[in-house]
N, C-alpha and C positions, 0 to 999 in steps of 0.2 A: 504494500500500500504506500502511496505517496504521502508526504507529510501534510499536504493540504486536506486530503480526505481524512487522515487521522485526527487532525485538529477539529474538523467538523463533527466527527463522531464523538470526540471528547465533549464538545459543546452540547451535542445531542444528549449524551448521558446526563450532563448537569441539568439540562432542561427537563428531561423525563423524570428525574427524581422529584421534581416539584409539580409537574403538569400531568394530570391523569384524567381520562374521560370517564364519566359516570353515566348511568342510564338517563338521568334528567339533564345532564350537561356533558355530552360527548366531546371528544377531541377532534378538532379540524386540523389535520396534518398535511403539510405541503412538501413535495419533493420536486426539485428542479434539476434537470440535466442540462447539457449544453443546448439541446434543441427543443426539448419538450418540458411540460409542466404537468404535475399530477397532484390532485387534492382528494382526500377522502376523510369521511367522518367516521370515527371509531368509538365504540363503547368498550372501554378497557376492562370493565367488570366481566363481560361475557366474551370479550375477544372477537367481536363481530364488527364488520364494516357495514355501516348503515346507509351510506351514500358515497358515491365516488364520481369523479369526472377527470378527464385528462385530454391532452391535446392529441393523443394518438387514436381517439375514438373515431369511427367512421363518420358519425354525425358532425363532429368538429372539423374533420378533414375535408368534408364535402363543402364547407363554407368557403367563400372567397378568402384569399390570403389576407391576413391581418397586417396592419401598418407596421407593427413591431411585436416583439415577443412580450412586451409589457401589456400591450392591448390584448393579446391572446390570453395572458395570465388573468387579466381582469375578467374576461369572458368566462374562463374556466371557474373563477370564483362565483360568478353569477349562476352558472349551471349547477354547481355543487350545492349552492344555497337553495335554489329552486327545488332540487331533488330532496334536500333535507326537509324543507318546509312541506313538501308533499308527503313525507313520512312522519310529519308531526313534530319535527325537531325545530325549535326556535332559538335555543340558547346553546352556545358551544364555547369551548375553551380553545384558544389558538396555539398550535404547536408549530414553530418555525423550523423544527427538525435540524437545528444546528446552523441553519443559514442565517445570514444577517437580515434583519427586518428592513429590507430595502429593495427597490426595484421590483422584480417579478413576484417575490414573496409578499411584499406589501400590496402589490396589485391584486393578488388573489384575495387577501383579506378585505381590501376596499371593495372589490366586486361582490363579495359575499355580504358585506354590510349594506351595500346598495340594494341588493335583492331582498333584504329583510332579516338576515341573521343577526342575533344579538350576541356580542362577545363579552 
């Protein structure tokens, strides 16, 4: 493993000691790769994913190209929030997964807030 990834995983462990999703307030976790963005809402008590969205889904890929990866991330945040609201989830706790709260990670949370999720 390279040191950049190791540093992110150390930050992730520090965050996960404090942040945990429950049935009434599940965890919205974000993963970003160089090209794609993934978001899912997880209930850590049961270990189940309650809602998910990513930029690799056929529905997202069929859309016209986004202006930027940040715009794409904001759209993914809206999609995951709409799916969560459809499942009756209104409040979540945000898990940035060791990434800095900046750029695409922030855009996912902004999109989810716009769509009506409460952090």
